[in-house]
N, C-alpha and C positions, 0 to 999 in steps of 0.2 A: 744790283741793278740789272734789269733784263736787257736783252739785245735790242728790243724795241725802244727802251728808254735811251739807249746810247744813240739811236738813229734819229730821234726827233725829240723836241723839247716838251712835249705834252705829257701830262700825267698818264701812267698806264692803268689798265683795268685792275691790277692787283692792288695798287694804292687806293683806288676808289672803293674797292670792296673792303679793305682794311678800315677805311674811314667810316664806313657805315656802322661799324661796331662801337664807334665813339660818339654817335649822335644821341641827343636826348630821347628818352623813351616817352613818346606822346601818342595820342590816337592817330595823328597824321603819319608818324614814322612807322607805326605798326600796320598801317593799311596796305593791302596788296598793291595798290596803285603806286606806292612810293618805292617799291623794290626796284633795284636795277634790273632792266629787262633780261640781261644775260645771266642773272642769278635767280630769276623767278621761274622755278620749275613748273608751277601751275600754268604760267603763261606759255612757256615753251612747249607744253604738252597739249595746247589747244588745237582743235582741228585745223584752224586757219594756218597754223605753223608747221603743218606737215612738210611743205617744200623745204623749209629751213632744216627740219630734222633729217630729211633725206640728204641734204647737202652736207650736214655735219657728219652723218654716218659714212658718207663717201670720203670726206676729207680727213677725218681723224686717223684711220688706218693708213691712208696714203701718206700723210705727213710722217707718221711713226716709221713706216717702212723706208721712206726716203731718208729720214734722219739716220736710220741704221745702215744705209747704203745698200739695201737689198735691190738688186737689179733684175733677177729672174727667179722663177720658182718651178718646182716640179709638183704637179697637183695629184693628190691621191683622193679619189672618191671610193666609198665602199660602205658596206653594211655595219651598223652599230651593233647588230645582234650576233655577229660572227665572233665566237670566243677564241681566246688563245688556246693552243693545243693542250696545255696542261689544265685547262678548265672545260674541255669539251664535254665532259660527262654531265655538265650543267646545262648543255644546249637543249633548247626546247624541242628540237626535232632531230632525227638522225641525219638529215641533209645538212643542217647547221653544224653538226659535229664533224661531218666530212669536210665542210667548207673551212674548218679551222686551219687547214693547211695553208690557206691564203693569208691568214694572219701572219704566219711565219714568212711567207713570200713577201708580203708588204713590208715587214720589218727588215728583212734582208735587203730588199731593193732600196728602202730608205737609207739604210746604213751605207750601202755602196754609193749612192748618189751624194750623200752628205760627206763622205770621205773625199769625193771630188770637189764638193763645194768648199771644203776647208782650204783647198789649194788656191781659191780666190778670196780667202779670208772671210768666207761666209757671205759673199755678195751674190754669187751665181748659184743657180740650181738648188735653192733652199726649199726643203719639203714644206708643203702646206696641206693641211687636212681640215676637216670640219671640227676638229678639236674634241670630239667625243670619244666614246668607247669603240670596241670592235676594231675594224680595219683602220679607223682614224687613229686610235691609240697605237696600233702597230706601226703606223707611219711615223708618228712623233717619237715612239720608243726607239725605232731604228736610227733616227737622227741622233737621239741621245746616246745610243750605243757607240756611235762614231765620235762622240764628243763635240757635236755641232749643235747649231740652233735650228729650230723649226717653228712654223707658224700654225696657230689654231684659230679657225674662224667659227666660233660658236654662235648659236642663235637661241633666243629665248623661246622655249617651248612650253605648252601647258604642263607637261611632266618635266620637272626641272632637269636640265642637262648641265652638269658641271664640266669644266675643262678636265681632260685627262692629265695625269701627273707628269707627263713627259713633254708637254708643250713648254717652250721657252716662256717664262712668265712675262717678260717684256713684250712678247709677240703673241699674247693671248688676247684675242678681241672678242667682243660680244655684239651681236646685231639684233635689231628689231625687224629690219626689212630684208626678206629673202633676196629681192632683186639686187640690192646693193652688195650683199654678201657674195652673190654669184659674180658680180663684176670684179670684186677683189680676188676671187679665185682665178679669174682668167686674165686679168690685166697684165700680169707679168709671166704668164705660163709659157714655159719652153717645152713641156710635155704634159699630157693628161693621161692618167692611169686609172682605169675603172675596174674595181674589184667587185665580186658578187655583192648584191645588196637589194634593198627594197625600193619603195616608192621614191624616197629621197635620192637614192643613187640613180634610179632611172630618170628622174627629173633632171638631175645635173648632167647626166650623160646625153640625153636627147637635146637639151638646150645647147650644150657645147657643140654637139654635132651639127645642129641647125645653124649656129653662127658660122661654122666653118663651111658648111654646104652652101650657104647663101653669101659667102665671102664677106661677111661682116667681121670675120676674124681670120687672120692668116693661118694657114695649115700648120699644125705641129704634130709630132708623133702622138698618136691616139691609140692607146693600148688597152685591150680588154683582157684582163686576167681570167682564165678559165673558159676555154672554148666550149667545153661540154655544158657548162652552166648557161652561157649566153646563147648558144644555138638551141638549147631546149626551151628557153623562155621567150626568145624572139626569133621569129621566122624571117630573117633578113631577106632571104632569096625570094620569098613570097611577095615582099614589098616591091622588089625590083621587077618581078614577073607581072605584078598587077599594074606597074607603071606609076605607082605612087612615089617612088624614088627612081632615080636613074641608075642603070647598072654600074656606072663609074662611082656612084656614091658608096658602093660597098668597098671601095679602095680607101675611104677616108679613115678606116681603122684597121688594126691588125690584132690578131689573137696571140697571146703569150700565156705560158703556164709557169714560168720561172722568172726570178729576178734577173738571171743572166741573159735570158732571151730579151727581156725588156731593155736592159742596158745596151745590148748589141744593136737593137733597132734604133735606139736614140743615137748611138755613136755613128751609125751608118746613114742617118737621116739626111735627105736632100729635099729641100722644099720644092714642091711641084711648080712648074711654070704656070703663071696665071693664064 
């Protein structure tokens, strides 16, 4: 008996689904109109049901994480193409091979934070990544090194992306909507760590920064791993000098190059006054 069945006298949905397997096979029962609405995949995927699918995609991971008692997360964003150091010879460019050192830093950082998470029985500071390869794999792998759990938020892409082998299976989610996936990255975030990456990483970084800049999200430690990489690809000072951002917006993030630097900043964090 389910919890719902104990709380009220009505038949639950599982019972009704089971009952449909015992009904006579007739033209009426085979017709799509006869299917229970919540078991009718064709119905649920109709254009008019998009708001329902958005709600379900928000609700499912929320419920699972609540049931697991996960209260806060440490977010790792970073490139899927950055190889582990022992595979850097397969990198497509010399720069990617050089960036492989950040795979190791992401792995070490995730291990260090997960060791702390275990002190709260895995409720606080749980590592969350996009669940894929590269830096994402490094983050989940570091949590696994520490013997802890970690979250993977995958998304369906034209070129299939499977979850990496280090994501905790019960915390491996799959998304259709980028927007809902981003919400789940940030809803429990206690720190945001950005490693070198491409369009996806840049998108996640700028959206997160914008939410903090506009005070739609409270400030958290916002760490850019690899000063040389980030200063080369983004001229932050030029944005401030042009007036398209305020000079104080440059204080929303900090550069780090090692896991130890990142942990020290998180430990010393004091939320700015509003």
